[in-house]
N, CA and C atoms as a LAMMPS dump frame, in Angstrom:
ITEM: TIMESTEP
0
ITEM: NUMBER OF ATOMS
528
ITEM: BOX BOUNDS ff ff ff
-5.0000000000000000e+02 5.0000000000000000e+02
-5.0000000000000000e+02 5.0000000000000000e+02
-5.0000000000000000e+02 5.0000000000000000e+02
ITEM: ATOMS id mol type element x y z
1 1 1 N -96.505 -408.929 415.592
2 1 2 C -97.061 -408.843 414.713
3 1 3 C -96.426 -407.632 413.862
4 2 1 N -95.869 -407.754 412.983
5 2 2 C -95.348 -406.91 411.996
6 2 3 C -96.708 -406.306 410.964
7 3 1 N -96.231 -405.034 410.555
8 3 2 C -97.303 -404.608 409.298
9 3 3 C -96.846 -403.403 408.451
10 4 1 N -96.779 -403.612 407.223
11 4 2 C -96.139 -402.759 406.257
12 4 3 C -96.57 -401.354 406.679
13 5 1 N -96.276 -400.202 406.277
14 5 2 C -96.898 -399.204 406.544
15 5 3 C -96.818 -398.634 404.594
16 6 1 N -97.801 -399.446 404.124
17 6 2 C -98.549 -398.915 403.008
18 6 3 C -97.286 -398.533 401.531
19 7 1 N -97.84 -398.572 400.717
20 7 2 C -97.808 -398.439 399.267
21 7 3 C -97.217 -397.176 398.949
22 8 1 N -96.456 -396.618 397.69
23 8 2 C -96.46 -395.268 397.091
24 8 3 C -94.932 -395.123 398.423
25 9 1 N -95.403 -394.334 398.857
26 9 2 C -94.005 -393.268 399.88
27 9 3 C -93.363 -394.312 401.312
28 10 1 N -94.538 -395.231 401.249
29 10 2 C -93.781 -395.48 402.977
30 10 3 C -93.138 -396.335 403.06
31 11 1 N -92.04 -395.967 404.305
32 11 2 C -91.007 -396.183 404.696
33 11 3 C -90.301 -396.825 405.529
34 12 1 N -91.37 -397.996 406.438
35 12 2 C -91.219 -398.618 407.793
36 12 3 C -92.369 -399.282 407.196
37 13 1 N -91.713 -400.36 408.615
38 13 2 C -92.683 -401.469 409
39 13 3 C -93.295 -401.124 410.54
40 14 1 N -94.227 -401.446 411.228
41 14 2 C -94.543 -401.081 412.496
42 14 3 C -94.746 -402.669 413.162
43 15 1 N -93.602 -402.47 414.608
44 15 2 C -94.168 -403.916 415.493
45 15 3 C -94.927 -403.46 416.077
46 16 1 N -96.074 -404.314 416.362
47 16 2 C -97.406 -404.138 416.898
48 16 3 C -97.524 -405.464 418.456
49 17 1 N -97.793 -404.473 419.634
50 17 2 C -97.64 -406.065 420.48
51 17 3 C -99.305 -406.2 419.7
52 18 1 N -98.901 -407.674 420.158
53 18 2 C -100.427 -408.501 420.619
54 18 3 C -101.403 -408.463 421.407
55 19 1 N -100.663 -407.656 422.593
56 19 2 C -101.779 -407.589 423.567
57 19 3 C -102.747 -406.675 423.83
58 20 1 N -102.266 -405.514 423.465
59 20 2 C -102.484 -404.392 423.23
60 20 3 C -102.642 -403.84 421.979
61 21 1 N -102.522 -404.546 420.959
62 21 2 C -102.244 -403.643 419.815
63 21 3 C -102.075 -402.637 419.093
64 22 1 N -100.656 -402.357 420.096
65 22 2 C -100.782 -401.054 419.776
66 22 3 C -99.187 -401.126 419.657
67 23 1 N -98.593 -400.144 418.595
68 23 2 C -97.437 -400.198 418.035
69 23 3 C -96.076 -399.458 419.135
70 24 1 N -95.48 -400.714 418.909
71 24 2 C -94.011 -400.555 419.917
72 24 3 C -92.502 -399.796 419.145
73 25 1 N -92.317 -400.568 418.064
74 25 2 C -91.52 -399.847 417.19
75 25 3 C -92.439 -399.281 416.07
76 26 1 N -91.625 -398.815 414.992
77 26 2 C -91.194 -398.565 413.568
78 26 3 C -89.787 -398.247 412.633
79 27 1 N -89.915 -399.731 412.045
80 27 2 C -88.36 -400.018 411.401
81 27 3 C -89.001 -400.269 410.09
82 28 1 N -87.448 -399.186 409.931
83 28 2 C -86.875 -398.259 408.691
84 28 3 C -86.929 -399.375 407.827
85 29 1 N -87.468 -399.026 406.705
86 29 2 C -87.222 -400.173 405.408
87 29 3 C -87.006 -399.729 404.249
88 30 1 N -87.072 -400.015 402.979
89 30 2 C -86.917 -399.674 401.767
90 30 3 C -87.753 -399.282 401.309
91 31 1 N -88.909 -398.134 399.998
92 31 2 C -89.327 -397.276 399.919
93 31 3 C -90.391 -398.497 399.438
94 32 1 N -91.649 -398.028 399.828
95 32 2 C -93.29 -398.9 399.394
96 32 3 C -93.1 -400.458 400.047
97 33 1 N -93.038 -400.57 401.235
98 33 2 C -93.003 -402.035 401.942
99 33 3 C -94.641 -402.423 401.795
100 34 1 N -94.731 -403.616 401.161
101 34 2 C -95.901 -404.435 401.126
102 34 3 C -96.063 -405.933 401.45
103 35 1 N -95.421 -406.498 401.205
104 35 2 C -95.568 -407.974 401.758
105 35 3 C -94.736 -408.54 403.052
106 36 1 N -95.209 -409.538 403.89
107 36 2 C -94.16 -409.36 405.308
108 36 3 C -94.244 -411.224 405.088
109 37 1 N -93.785 -411.858 405.359
110 37 2 C -93.64 -413.416 406.029
111 37 3 C -92.673 -413.634 407.027
112 38 1 N -92.471 -414.582 407.761
113 38 2 C -91.704 -415.214 408.588
114 38 3 C -91.249 -416.607 408.222
115 39 1 N -90.124 -416.591 408.859
116 39 2 C -89.457 -418.441 409.474
117 39 3 C -89.61 -418.547 410.555
118 40 1 N -89.268 -420.141 410.147
119 40 2 C -89.791 -420.598 411.791
120 40 3 C -88.809 -420.004 412.904
121 41 1 N -87.645 -419.639 412.483
122 41 2 C -86.563 -418.696 413.705
123 41 3 C -87.546 -417.913 413.79
124 42 1 N -88.559 -416.926 413.542
125 42 2 C -88.712 -416.274 414.259
126 42 3 C -87.87 -414.584 413.306
127 43 1 N -87.564 -414.819 411.471
128 43 2 C -86.969 -413.691 410.996
129 43 3 C -87.997 -413.024 410.858
130 44 1 N -88.293 -411.768 410.392
131 44 2 C -89.355 -411.628 409.528
132 44 3 C -88.919 -411.126 408.057
133 45 1 N -89.802 -410.872 406.812
134 45 2 C -88.683 -410.939 405.741
135 45 3 C -89.949 -410.119 405.131
136 46 1 N -89.826 -408.465 404.736
137 46 2 C -91.155 -407.662 403.763
138 46 3 C -90.432 -407.115 402.718
139 47 1 N -91.397 -407.512 401.163
140 47 2 C -90.635 -407.014 400.288
141 47 3 C -90.911 -405.447 400.409
142 48 1 N -90.077 -404.523 400.027
143 48 2 C -89.946 -403.097 399.75
144 48 3 C -90.431 -402.796 397.734
145 49 1 N -91.326 -402.892 397.577
146 49 2 C -91.778 -403.036 395.965
147 49 3 C -90.872 -401.728 395.387
148 50 1 N -90.411 -400.939 395.716
149 50 2 C -89.038 -399.763 395.692
150 50 3 C -90.205 -399.048 394.546
151 51 1 N -89.581 -398.305 393.588
152 51 2 C -90.155 -396.575 392.982
153 51 3 C -90.66 -397.75 391.424
154 52 1 N -90.674 -398.861 390.764
155 52 2 C -91.052 -399.234 389.911
156 52 3 C -90.171 -398.942 388.32
157 53 1 N -89.228 -397.728 389.333
158 53 2 C -88.38 -397.276 387.974
159 53 3 C -86.514 -397.387 388.384
160 54 1 N -86.053 -396.282 389.164
161 54 2 C -85.224 -396.905 389.487
162 54 3 C -84.105 -397.739 390.736
163 55 1 N -85.843 -397.907 391.6
164 55 2 C -85.133 -398.588 393.009
165 55 3 C -85.767 -400.24 392.971
166 56 1 N -85.415 -401.335 392.521
167 56 2 C -86.142 -402.002 392.732
168 56 3 C -86.6 -402.984 393.731
169 57 1 N -87.366 -403.851 393.433
170 57 2 C -88.168 -404.527 394.81
171 57 3 C -86.747 -405.432 395.288
172 58 1 N -87.427 -405.612 396.8
173 58 2 C -85.842 -406.131 397.213
174 58 3 C -86.741 -406.281 398.285
175 59 1 N -85.964 -407.246 398.688
176 59 2 C -86.553 -408.632 400.31
177 59 3 C -85.672 -408.222 401.608
178 60 1 N -86.291 -407.68 402.229
179 60 2 C -85.072 -406.891 403.541
180 60 3 C -85.293 -408.718 405.086
181 61 1 N -84.946 -408.639 405.153
182 61 2 C -84.789 -409.188 406.88
183 61 3 C -84.685 -408.739 408.149
184 62 1 N -85.342 -408.744 408.582
185 62 2 C -85.223 -408.325 409.854
186 62 3 C -85.226 -408.849 411.135
187 63 1 N -84.16 -409.077 411.855
188 63 2 C -84.243 -410.203 413.081
189 63 3 C -84.58 -409.452 414.251
190 64 1 N -84.409 -410.447 415.116
191 64 2 C -85.454 -410.135 416.571
192 64 3 C -84.767 -409.321 417.166
193 65 1 N -83.478 -408.193 416.612
194 65 2 C -83.122 -407.288 417.019
195 65 3 C -83.827 -406.085 416.492
196 66 1 N -84.42 -405.927 415.524
197 66 2 C -84.905 -405.216 414.749
198 66 3 C -83.615 -404.361 413.609
199 67 1 N -82.694 -405.371 413.49
200 67 2 C -81.838 -404.523 412.259
201 67 3 C -82.259 -405.858 411.285
202 68 1 N -82.37 -404.463 410.138
203 68 2 C -82.708 -404.581 408.41
204 68 3 C -81.445 -405.182 407.962
205 69 1 N -81.526 -406.074 406.911
206 69 2 C -80.494 -406.22 406.107
207 69 3 C -81.538 -407.012 404.805
208 70 1 N -80.934 -406.017 403.542
209 70 2 C -81.124 -407.216 401.687
210 70 3 C -80.605 -408.282 401.64
211 71 1 N -82.007 -408.893 401.488
212 71 2 C -81.049 -409.822 400.948
213 71 3 C -81.416 -410.424 399.84
214 72 1 N -82.201 -409.96 398.842
215 72 2 C -82.287 -410.442 397.584
216 72 3 C -83.449 -409.143 396.564
217 73 1 N -82.905 -409.128 395.636
218 73 2 C -84.062 -408.642 394.61
219 73 3 C -85.686 -409.298 394.341
220 74 1 N -86.379 -409.032 395.18
221 74 2 C -88.096 -409.853 394.478
222 74 3 C -88.783 -409.355 394.463
223 75 1 N -90.444 -409.86 393.785
224 75 2 C -91.508 -409.215 394.102
225 75 3 C -92.412 -410.267 394.483
226 76 1 N -91.837 -411.355 394.842
227 76 2 C -93.105 -412.302 395.266
228 76 3 C -92.1 -412.78 396.375
229 77 1 N -92.897 -413.711 397.706
230 77 2 C -92.28 -414.58 398.491
231 77 3 C -93.066 -415.239 398.775
232 78 1 N -92.375 -416.731 399.786
233 78 2 C -92.725 -417.34 401.048
234 78 3 C -92.11 -417.939 401.582
235 79 1 N -92.234 -418.314 402.675
236 79 2 C -91.397 -419.056 403.737
237 79 3 C -92.236 -420.372 404.151
238 80 1 N -90.899 -421.146 404.002
239 80 2 C -91.114 -422.72 404.976
240 80 3 C -90.768 -423.479 405.723
241 81 1 N -90.401 -423.105 407.078
242 81 2 C -89.468 -423.743 407.591
243 81 3 C -88.58 -422.571 407.685
244 82 1 N -87.259 -422.772 407.537
245 82 2 C -86.143 -421.629 407.46
246 82 3 C -85.691 -421.467 405.974
247 83 1 N -86.376 -421.39 404.778
248 83 2 C -86.289 -421.594 403.602
249 83 3 C -86.909 -420.247 402.957
250 84 1 N -87.078 -419.682 402.49
251 84 2 C -87.323 -418.295 402.104
252 84 3 C -87.192 -418.69 400.134
253 85 1 N -88.741 -418.703 399.665
254 85 2 C -88.78 -418.455 398.36
255 85 3 C -89.078 -417.23 397.772
256 86 1 N -88.252 -416.695 396.851
257 86 2 C -88.762 -415.517 396.109
258 86 3 C -88.726 -415.784 394.512
259 87 1 N -89.249 -414.843 393.951
260 87 2 C -90.198 -414.74 392.756
261 87 3 C -89.641 -413.285 392.163
262 88 1 N -88.388 -413.247 391.345
263 88 2 C -88.023 -411.92 391.013
264 88 3 C -88.847 -411.105 389.552
265 89 1 N -90.141 -411.053 389.443
266 89 2 C -90.78 -410.915 388.215
267 89 3 C -91.588 -409.164 388.055
268 90 1 N -90.308 -408.614 387.915
269 90 2 C -90.626 -407.24 388.143
270 90 3 C -91.777 -406.916 386.635
271 91 1 N -92.748 -406.094 386.703
272 91 2 C -93.958 -405.007 386.024
273 91 3 C -93.034 -405.692 384.511
274 92 1 N -93.055 -406.147 383.044
275 92 2 C -92.571 -405.543 381.962
276 92 3 C -91.554 -406.795 382.028
277 93 1 N -90.574 -407.379 382.588
278 93 2 C -90.144 -407.617 382.938
279 93 3 C -89.64 -409.349 381.786
280 94 1 N -88.663 -409.633 381.194
281 94 2 C -88.956 -410.39 380.272
282 94 3 C -88.316 -411.842 380.725
283 95 1 N -87.655 -411.537 381.886
284 95 2 C -86.821 -412.368 382.209
285 95 3 C -87.548 -413.087 383.886
286 96 1 N -87.394 -413.746 384.629
287 96 2 C -88.054 -414.394 385.929
288 96 3 C -86.869 -415.002 386.281
289 97 1 N -87.191 -414.796 387.653
290 97 2 C -85.496 -415.671 388.698
291 97 3 C -86.683 -416.227 389.729
292 98 1 N -86.175 -417.918 390.097
293 98 2 C -86.889 -418.24 391.15
294 98 3 C -85.925 -418.73 392.165
295 99 1 N -86.049 -418.074 393.108
296 99 2 C -84.41 -418.492 394.124
297 99 3 C -85.065 -418.971 395.194
298 100 1 N -84.67 -419.807 395.886
299 100 2 C -84.419 -419.968 397.368
300 100 3 C -83.346 -419.986 397.984
301 101 1 N -83.324 -419.377 399.275
302 101 2 C -82.935 -419.087 400.056
303 101 3 C -82.66 -419.631 401.884
304 102 1 N -81.433 -419.665 402.281
305 102 2 C -81.462 -419.924 403.473
306 102 3 C -81.791 -419.101 404.465
307 103 1 N -82.621 -419.164 405.097
308 103 2 C -82.93 -418.001 405.846
309 103 3 C -81.969 -417.774 407.374
310 104 1 N -81.062 -418.492 407.535
311 104 2 C -80.431 -418.351 408.678
312 104 3 C -79.101 -417.838 408.431
313 105 1 N -78.41 -418.622 407.081
314 105 2 C -76.99 -418.017 406.661
315 105 3 C -77.556 -417.321 405.735
316 106 1 N -78.379 -416.939 404.535
317 106 2 C -78.69 -416.293 404.081
318 106 3 C -77.363 -416.563 402.638
319 107 1 N -77.702 -418.099 402.875
320 107 2 C -77.175 -418.715 401.608
321 107 3 C -78.087 -418.804 400.607
322 108 1 N -77.763 -419.154 399.153
323 108 2 C -78.52 -419.821 398.476
324 108 3 C -78.789 -420.999 398.562
325 109 1 N -79.882 -421.557 398.198
326 109 2 C -80.46 -422.627 398.228
327 109 3 C -80.17 -422.977 396.68
328 110 1 N -81.072 -422.666 395.423
329 110 2 C -81.082 -423.059 394.586
330 110 3 C -81.337 -421.214 394.206
331 111 1 N -80.591 -421.403 392.977
332 111 2 C -81.157 -420.253 391.365
333 111 3 C -82.392 -420.837 390.671
334 112 1 N -83.011 -422.007 390.402
335 112 2 C -84.106 -422.396 390.11
336 112 3 C -85.052 -423.233 390.856
337 113 1 N -85.88 -422.917 392.038
338 113 2 C -86.737 -424.288 392.761
339 113 3 C -87.901 -424.714 392.054
340 114 1 N -87.862 -424.421 390.988
341 114 2 C -88.427 -425.065 390.194
342 114 3 C -87.889 -425.611 388.818
343 115 1 N -88.894 -426.657 388.299
344 115 2 C -88.008 -427.147 387.031
345 115 3 C -89.197 -427.212 385.963
346 116 1 N -88.743 -427.911 385.1
347 116 2 C -89.973 -428.221 383.972
348 116 3 C -90.355 -427.288 382.665
349 117 1 N -91.201 -427.434 381.684
350 117 2 C -91.159 -426.689 380.944
351 117 3 C -92.213 -425.46 381.305
352 118 1 N -93.282 -426.256 382.379
353 118 2 C -94.158 -425.551 382.515
354 118 3 C -93.678 -424.309 383.633
355 119 1 N -94.507 -422.794 383.642
356 119 2 C -93.481 -421.898 384.083
357 119 3 C -94.793 -420.642 384.416
358 120 1 N -94.641 -420.226 385.267
359 120 2 C -95.923 -419.164 384.849
360 120 3 C -95.594 -417.867 384.68
361 121 1 N -96.573 -417.419 383.208
362 121 2 C -96.445 -416.542 382.282
363 121 3 C -96.351 -415.157 383.304
364 122 1 N -96.776 -414.755 383.818
365 122 2 C -96.942 -413.461 385.063
366 122 3 C -97.447 -413.821 386.548
367 123 1 N -96.31 -414.081 387.416
368 123 2 C -96.541 -414.545 388.456
369 123 3 C -97.483 -413.096 389.54
370 124 1 N -98.18 -413.65 390.143
371 124 2 C -99.433 -413.284 391.267
372 124 3 C -99.056 -413.201 392.544
373 125 1 N -99.047 -414.845 392.803
374 125 2 C -98.631 -415.171 394.273
375 125 3 C -97.914 -415.965 394.626
376 126 1 N -97.343 -416.554 395.531
377 126 2 C -96.568 -417.94 395.75
378 126 3 C -96.784 -418.615 397.496
379 127 1 N -97.088 -419.63 397.317
380 127 2 C -97.386 -420.023 398.672
381 127 3 C -96.539 -421.623 398.994
382 128 1 N -96.123 -421.653 400.024
383 128 2 C -95.842 -423.422 400.056
384 128 3 C -96.697 -424.06 401.195
385 129 1 N -97.527 -425.251 401.336
386 129 2 C -98.073 -426.125 401.251
387 129 3 C -97.412 -426.542 403.162
388 130 1 N -97.633 -425.846 403.922
389 130 2 C -96.643 -426.424 405.215
390 130 3 C -96.774 -428.25 405.675
391 131 1 N -97.702 -428.7 405.068
392 131 2 C -97.99 -430.144 405.618
393 131 3 C -96.969 -431.016 404.357
394 132 1 N -96.753 -430.447 403.26
395 132 2 C -95.899 -431.214 401.932
396 132 3 C -94.792 -430.723 401.639
397 133 1 N -94.833 -429.64 401.677
398 133 2 C -93.749 -428.591 401.078
399 133 3 C -93.764 -428.319 399.706
400 134 1 N -95.399 -428.329 399.01
401 134 2 C -95.132 -428.256 397.513
402 134 3 C -95.382 -427.177 397.424
403 135 1 N -95.404 -426.495 396.358
404 135 2 C -95.029 -425.004 395.672
405 135 3 C -96.26 -424.708 394.98
406 136 1 N -96.869 -423.767 395.167
407 136 2 C -98.033 -423.155 394.428
408 136 3 C -97.476 -421.698 393.921
409 137 1 N -98.107 -421.178 392.642
410 137 2 C -97.848 -419.985 391.746
411 137 3 C -99.017 -419.728 391.116
412 138 1 N -99.642 -418.325 391.52
413 138 2 C -100.766 -418.245 390.907
414 138 3 C -100.024 -417.413 390.254
415 139 1 N -100.617 -417.126 388.579
416 139 2 C -100.828 -416.486 387.349
417 139 3 C -101.66 -415.592 386.47
418 140 1 N -101.548 -415.192 385.864
419 140 2 C -102.065 -414.732 384.395
420 140 3 C -101.336 -415.205 383.38
421 141 1 N -102.086 -415.207 382.423
422 141 2 C -101.371 -416.01 380.608
423 141 3 C -100.855 -414.651 380.399
424 142 1 N -101.058 -413.051 380.507
425 142 2 C -100.573 -412.238 380.413
426 142 3 C -100.404 -411.42 380.915
427 143 1 N -100.149 -409.967 381.104
428 143 2 C -100.229 -408.882 381.913
429 143 3 C -101.21 -409.013 382.637
430 144 1 N -101.279 -408.622 384.143
431 144 2 C -102.704 -408.596 384.946
432 144 3 C -102.97 -407.589 384.821
433 145 1 N -104.633 -407.738 384.614
434 145 2 C -105.128 -406.485 384.677
435 145 3 C -106.708 -406.742 385.863
436 146 1 N -106.397 -407.746 386.329
437 146 2 C -106.84 -407.737 387.467
438 146 3 C -108.716 -408.299 387.16
439 147 1 N -108.391 -408.131 385.742
440 147 2 C -110.176 -408.414 385.192
441 147 3 C -110.037 -409.838 384.717
442 148 1 N -108.572 -410.838 384.054
443 148 2 C -108.774 -412.211 383.245
444 148 3 C -108.812 -412.797 383.998
445 149 1 N -108.517 -413.805 383.595
446 149 2 C -108.717 -414.902 384.222
447 149 3 C -107.347 -415.583 384.611
448 150 1 N -107.227 -416.494 385.793
449 150 2 C -105.637 -416.95 386.094
450 150 3 C -105.142 -418.676 386.654
451 151 1 N -104.279 -418.923 386.494
452 151 2 C -104.365 -420.156 387.004
453 151 3 C -103.393 -420.265 388.064
454 152 1 N -103.054 -421.38 388.529
455 152 2 C -101.584 -422.126 389.468
456 152 3 C -101.719 -423.192 389.135
457 153 1 N -99.616 -422.982 389.391
458 153 2 C -99.1 -424.147 388.97
459 153 3 C -98.934 -424.833 390.447
460 154 1 N -98.818 -426.016 389.947
461 154 2 C -98.26 -427.237 391.103
462 154 3 C -97.438 -427.517 391.406
463 155 1 N -95.834 -427.528 391.942
464 155 2 C -94.739 -427.907 391.845
465 155 3 C -94.84 -428.7 393.265
466 156 1 N -93.936 -429.821 393.039
467 156 2 C -93.853 -431.003 394.295
468 156 3 C -92.583 -430.236 395.167
469 157 1 N -92.458 -430.808 396.653
470 157 2 C -91.69 -429.84 397.114
471 157 3 C -90.541 -429.91 396.37
472 158 1 N -89.766 -430.581 395.412
473 158 2 C -88.201 -431.148 395.144
474 158 3 C -88.024 -429.96 393.54
475 159 1 N -89.519 -429.238 392.791
476 159 2 C -89.535 -428.339 392.213
477 159 3 C -89.897 -429.117 390.671
478 160 1 N -90.381 -430.158 391.06
479 160 2 C -90.767 -430.87 389.738
480 160 3 C -92.552 -430.368 389.179
481 161 1 N -92.221 -429.927 388.009
482 161 2 C -94.378 -429.904 387.851
483 161 3 C -95.319 -430.749 388.624
484 162 1 N -96.28 -430.534 389.02
485 162 2 C -97.119 -431.433 389.383
486 162 3 C -98.457 -431.058 388.787
487 163 1 N -98.785 -429.754 388.826
488 163 2 C -100.819 -429.884 388.174
489 163 3 C -100.67 -428.596 387.886
490 164 1 N -101.529 -428.019 386.768
491 164 2 C -101.958 -426.604 386.509
492 164 3 C -103.584 -426.618 386.666
493 165 1 N -104.189 -425.604 387.532
494 165 2 C -105.166 -425.241 388.009
495 165 3 C -105.651 -424.088 387.286
496 166 1 N -106.701 -424.352 386.882
497 166 2 C -107.261 -422.759 386.134
498 166 3 C -108.6 -422.392 387.253
499 167 1 N -108.392 -421.307 387.844
500 167 2 C -108.786 -420.695 388.92
501 167 3 C -109.384 -419.79 389.048
502 168 1 N -109.823 -418.576 387.438
503 168 2 C -110.151 -418.029 387.813
504 168 3 C -109.986 -416.957 388.158
505 169 1 N -110.38 -415.079 387.836
506 169 2 C -109.556 -413.811 388.457
507 169 3 C -109.115 -414.151 389.488
508 170 1 N -108.077 -413.817 389.208
509 170 2 C -106.642 -412.775 390.114
510 170 3 C -106.417 -413.976 391.653
511 171 1 N -105.39 -414.55 391.01
512 171 2 C -105.011 -415.925 391.483
513 171 3 C -103.828 -415.2 392.727
514 172 1 N -104.237 -414.562 393.739
515 172 2 C -103.145 -413.961 394.286
516 172 3 C -103.15 -413.805 396.486
517 173 1 N -103.844 -414.928 395.984
518 173 2 C -103.578 -415.758 398.005
519 173 3 C -104.325 -417.322 397.548
520 174 1 N -103.54 -418.061 399.128
521 174 2 C -103.858 -419.111 399.331
522 174 3 C -103.96 -419.697 400.492
523 175 1 N -104.724 -420.365 401.057
524 175 2 C -105.018 -420.666 402.945
525 175 3 C -105.487 -422.281 402.835
526 176 1 N -104.265 -422.464 403.728
527 176 2 C -104.368 -424.083 403.639
528 176 3 C -105.27 -424.152 405.221
């Protein structure tokens, strides 16, 4: 199990032994690690949010030997099998990127993994349904204030729009 060591000035991810729940390694990453996921092959991906000024949010890959490499700039991510889906939507940005990456080769699978006119205004979360590959993206209508209602967009596995759900405040997580 890996654990990001906090917001703000954190610079490491801790590797935890699940039997003893003790830290067995501290892995250096970029500043402000926040989100962690893994692929089917056991690679771990962490988003370091940077400093919200001159250091951008960056996805980093931690391999089985604890080597860390930068993968892409992104603020949100989700993994399905060996594909990493990333959204780069920094606070205040006018453009967003929806890029999927092969986690084994590092090659871009798609520069726009969702299609159609329906796109999230202010993405807050992304998840991939492990049973059918459908993509779910949580969003607010305007800048997130953690008090306004939001919605979830569902896209089919091929990226075509399927449905929009009004879900209430803070659509930031998914459970299957």
